[in-house]
N, C-alpha and C positions, 0 to 999 in steps of 0.2 A: 210561257209557263205550262200550257197545256201539253206540249211535247214533252217536257221534262218529267211531268207527272205520269204520262203514258209509258215513257221509257223506264221509270222507276217501277211501275207496276208490272210491266213486262219482265224486268230483271228479277222482281221478287217472284214472279211465278215460275221462272226458269230455276231460281235458287230453291224454291220449295220442291219442284219436280226432281232436281238433282238430289235433295236431301232425302226425298222419299225412295229414290233409287238406291242411295247409298245405305239407307236403313234396311231396305229389302235384301241387299247383297250381304250385309252383315248378319242378318237373320239366317240366310241361306248358309252362310259359312259356319255359322254356330251349329245348325242342325247337322250339317256334315261332318263337323269335328266330333259331335256327339255320337253319330253313328259310327265313325271310324274308331272312337273309343270303345264302343260296344263290341265291335268286330275284333278289336285287338284282344279284349279279354276272352272272347270265344276262341280265338286262334291260340292263345297261351294254354287255354284248357285242352285244346285238341293236341298240342304239343305235349303236355303232360300225359294224356292217354297214349299217344303213340310211344313215348319213352317207356312207359310201364308195360306195354304189350311187347315192346323189343326185349325188355328185361325178362319178361315171363318166358319169351321164345328161347332166349339164350340159357335160361335155367333149365328148360326142358330138353333143349337140343344143342348142347354145347359144342359138339363136334361139328355139326351142320353150320353153326354160327361161325366157327373158326375157319371152316372151309370157304364160306362166302366171304369172310373178311380178307382171307388170302387172295381169293380170286378177284376181289373188287381192287385190292391193292395192286395186284399184277397188272390188271387192265388199266388202272389209272396211271401206273408206271409206264406202260407201253404208250398210252395215249399222249401222256405229257413229254415223252422223249422223241416224239414225231417232229421233224424240222420242216 
């Protein structure tokens, strides 16, 4: 009977340790998800800023923007047609 009690105690300690590790992992995953959520909002804000600055640039320099778009399209066409 003493062996059975010590085996049960050891098993319970191992289960408790595994449960603590699982809780820690869940807490870390939750914190990481929260940080990713914060960064996602920040990146969407940056995207809006870049789009707005591109619109302003095109409004002030329409011919330059057209030339850049044509050049980029030409280069993309050349690169994508390479075999």
